[in-house]
Structure formats: C-alpha cells, structure tokens
VEXNUPA-726122 format. One line per field, with one value per residue: residue number from 0; residue in one letter; z, x, y of N, C-alpha, C, O, CB in turn. Coordinates in steps of 0.02 Angstrom, whole numbers. Each point is the difference from the previous one (the first is absolute). Last residue first. Glycine has a CB too. Example, Ala and Ser with C-alpha at 12.3 -4.5 7.8 and 13.67 -1.06 7.14 Angstrom:
num	[1	0]
residu	[S	A]
n.z	[354	104]
n.x	[642	-44]
n.y	[-112	-254]
ca.z	[3	0]
ca.x	[42	-45]
ca.y	[59	59]
c.z	[37	0]
c.x	[-39	45]
c.y	[55	60]
o.z	[8	33]
o.x	[25	52]
o.y	[55	-1]
cb.z	[-116	29]
cb.x	[34	-147]
cb.y	[-87	-58]
This chain:
num	[71	70	69	68	67	66	65	64	63	62	61	60	59	58	57	56	55	54	53	52	51	50	49	48	47	46	45	44	43	42	41	40	39	38	37	36	35	34	33	32	31	30	29	28	27	26	25	24	23	22	21	20	19	18	17	16	15	14	13	12	11	10	9	8	7	6	5	4	3	2	1	0]
residu	[X	X	X	X	X	X	X	X	X	X	X	X	X	X	X	X	X	X	X	X	X	X	X	X	X	X	X	X	X	X	X	X	X	X	X	X	X	X	X	X	X	X	X	X	X	X	X	X	X	X	X	X	X	X	X	X	X	X	X	X	X	X	X	X	X	X	X	X	X	X	X	X]
n.z	[902	-213	-164	-156	-235	-11	-94	-97	132	-131	-4	-37	-145	4	-164	128	-118	196	-84	129	-53	-175	-10	180	147	-85	181	-135	-272	-201	-132	-64	-82	-225	-134	-272	-108	-212	95	206	-32	249	12	145	-158	14	246	24	104	58	37	-31	121	-60	216	256	144	236	106	235	50	-109	24	-77	-118	-47	-197	-57	-215	-18	-216	94]
n.x	[-874	55	186	134	77	278	146	255	88	14	229	-77	165	19	75	-68	-6	2	-119	69	-253	-48	-205	-49	-128	-211	6	5	113	-36	144	-213	120	103	159	71	234	94	132	57	112	-2	90	-176	-139	178	1	-294	-118	69	-219	104	-78	36	-55	-84	81	107	1	115	-104	-242	13	229	106	220	-45	45	-127	63	3	-15]
n.y	[-1144	148	-125	179	-134	120	219	-9	263	259	145	267	169	270	181	247	239	200	238	229	151	165	-157	-161	135	-69	-178	-217	14	-198	-147	-191	-257	-38	207	-109	-112	74	-219	-162	-219	-116	-250	-106	-110	-170	6	71	198	249	158	266	228	254	128	-52	241	24	244	48	230	88	258	65	-258	-159	-206	-244	-103	-281	-155	-271]
ca.z	[31	66	24	73	29	-13	53	-24	-11	36	-22	57	-14	51	-27	24	-27	-9	0	-28	47	24	-47	-36	17	-58	13	40	70	24	50	1	54	5	67	38	53	4	-43	-3	-50	-25	-38	45	-4	-70	-15	-14	25	-41	30	-46	26	-48	-67	-51	-47	-45	-46	-41	-9	11	38	64	-6	62	4	69	5	46	2	0]
ca.x	[-41	-19	-63	-2	-66	-47	-47	-59	8	-52	-4	-13	-36	8	-20	34	-30	48	-29	49	32	63	35	52	64	23	-11	-61	13	-36	42	11	-37	-65	-18	-33	-45	-56	9	-57	23	-47	38	34	-33	2	65	52	-16	42	8	-8	19	-2	-15	18	-54	23	-51	19	73	21	-52	-10	-38	-22	10	2	22	-34	34	-42]
ca.y	[-52	25	-27	3	11	-54	-13	-35	-72	-37	-69	-44	-62	-51	-65	-60	-61	-54	-67	-48	-46	27	45	-37	31	39	71	10	14	59	32	72	33	-32	-23	54	-23	47	58	46	48	50	50	46	66	21	30	-49	-67	-44	-66	-56	-65	-55	26	-49	-16	-53	-24	-58	-2	-69	-35	34	62	32	73	24	69	45	65	59]
c.z	[58	32	70	23	76	33	-21	59	-30	-13	44	-28	63	-20	54	-34	22	-25	-14	8	-37	48	32	-46	-37	15	-56	9	35	75	19	55	2	49	-1	70	38	50	3	-42	-13	-51	-33	-36	37	-10	-72	-14	-13	29	-49	40	-52	36	-51	-68	-49	-42	-44	-40	-41	-12	18	44	70	-16	67	0	73	-4	46	0]
c.x	[-40	-47	-13	-69	5	-66	-49	-46	-64	10	-51	-9	-7	-41	12	-30	42	-37	56	-29	51	37	62	41	58	65	25	-17	-66	13	-35	47	19	-45	-72	-17	-28	-53	-62	18	-60	33	-49	42	39	-31	5	66	53	-7	38	8	-15	18	-11	-22	26	-59	31	-60	24	75	19	-49	-8	-39	-26	14	-4	31	-41	44]
c.y	[23	-51	26	-23	-2	17	-54	-15	-30	-74	-36	-70	-40	-61	-52	-61	-59	-61	-50	-70	-44	-46	30	46	-33	37	45	74	19	7	65	23	74	38	-28	-27	60	-22	43	61	45	45	48	53	54	70	26	35	-53	-70	-44	-64	-53	-64	-56	28	-52	-22	-53	-24	-60	-6	-72	-38	30	63	25	75	20	69	45	62]
o.z	[30	-33	45	-16	29	35	-59	54	4	-58	61	-47	49	-46	26	-4	-2	32	-48	55	-59	19	53	-11	16	-20	11	0	-29	34	-32	55	-16	-6	-36	10	14	-11	-7	9	-36	12	-48	30	-1	-46	-14	-16	26	58	-57	41	-48	43	-47	-9	-29	26	-23	28	-27	-58	52	60	50	-48	34	-37	33	-17	-9	21]
o.x	[-36	-46	42	-50	29	-6	-8	24	-54	5	7	-38	36	-41	55	-60	61	-47	38	-20	-9	56	-4	60	58	9	9	-58	-42	15	9	0	56	-61	-43	-6	35	-60	-56	54	-47	55	-34	18	-20	18	36	1	-4	16	-20	46	-36	44	-39	-58	54	-52	57	-52	55	22	-20	10	18	16	-38	43	-51	59	-60	58]
o.y	[-40	-25	-8	31	-45	51	-15	-17	29	-20	-3	-10	10	2	-5	-9	2	-23	8	-20	-15	14	31	-12	11	58	60	19	34	-49	52	-28	19	-1	24	-60	48	7	-25	29	-18	26	-17	51	58	36	48	59	-55	-12	-9	-5	11	-1	7	18	9	-20	8	-16	2	5	-25	-6	-31	36	-34	24	-11	8	9	-2]
cb.z	[-67	-4	-116	19	-132	-42	99	-150	93	49	-103	116	-167	135	-146	115	-97	59	9	-27	131	-34	-109	16	97	-16	110	58	2	-123	-14	-103	83	-21	87	-116	-3	-108	-69	103	-18	96	28	52	-9	12	99	-31	-43	-88	125	-140	166	-139	75	90	42	57	25	57	135	23	-109	-116	-153	110	-160	79	-151	93	-109	39]
cb.x	[117	59	-28	135	-84	100	18	41	136	-86	113	-16	7	59	-27	84	-108	123	-151	118	-94	-106	-106	-132	-104	-128	-1	83	160	-105	100	-113	-62	113	120	-41	30	81	134	-93	132	-117	130	-15	-89	-24	14	-88	-112	67	-87	-2	13	-14	106	46	-106	143	-119	140	-46	-136	-63	15	-80	84	29	-4	13	-86	108	-149]
cb.y	[-38	146	-96	64	-6	-136	134	-35	-34	117	3	103	-11	85	39	65	60	69	35	96	14	97	-5	-90	17	-45	-86	-126	5	36	-103	41	-127	-109	63	112	-156	22	-39	-69	-62	-29	-64	-142	-116	-157	-124	-139	86	105	22	73	27	78	93	-116	107	-18	104	-17	58	-48	97	116	-11	-82	46	-138	39	-105	-23	-60]
C-alpha cells in the first residue's frame, strides 16, 4: 500500500491510504505500474492540507495462509 502522512494544526499526525493491491502469489509480486492513479482520495478533515509537507510511504504486510475457523 501507499500511504500519505502529514501534519496539520488540528491533527498533528494524519495518515491516509492512497493506493493498495492484494497480491495472492509470488508471481504477482512484481508490480509494473504506469500512469497509476490513487484509489482513495487525499482529503483533510479540516481543509488544512494545502501547503502541508506530505510524505509518501510504500509498505506491505504478509498475511499467512488461513483456513476455515470453526466456532463452537
């Protein structure tokens, strides 16, 4: 996923997910993206984003294979 982090007067720490992708196999793990657009809007709760320094971060999380969970 790609996240945007920034600080504003009303909220000292803001983190917004801009783009994500579920990769289900090692073969899908090599991403070649061209002219990719964000999937989610970058908006600020109090309209204080204009002029703020925004840091973009690429991160990932590895989820193990899961099986059916039976509740008893």
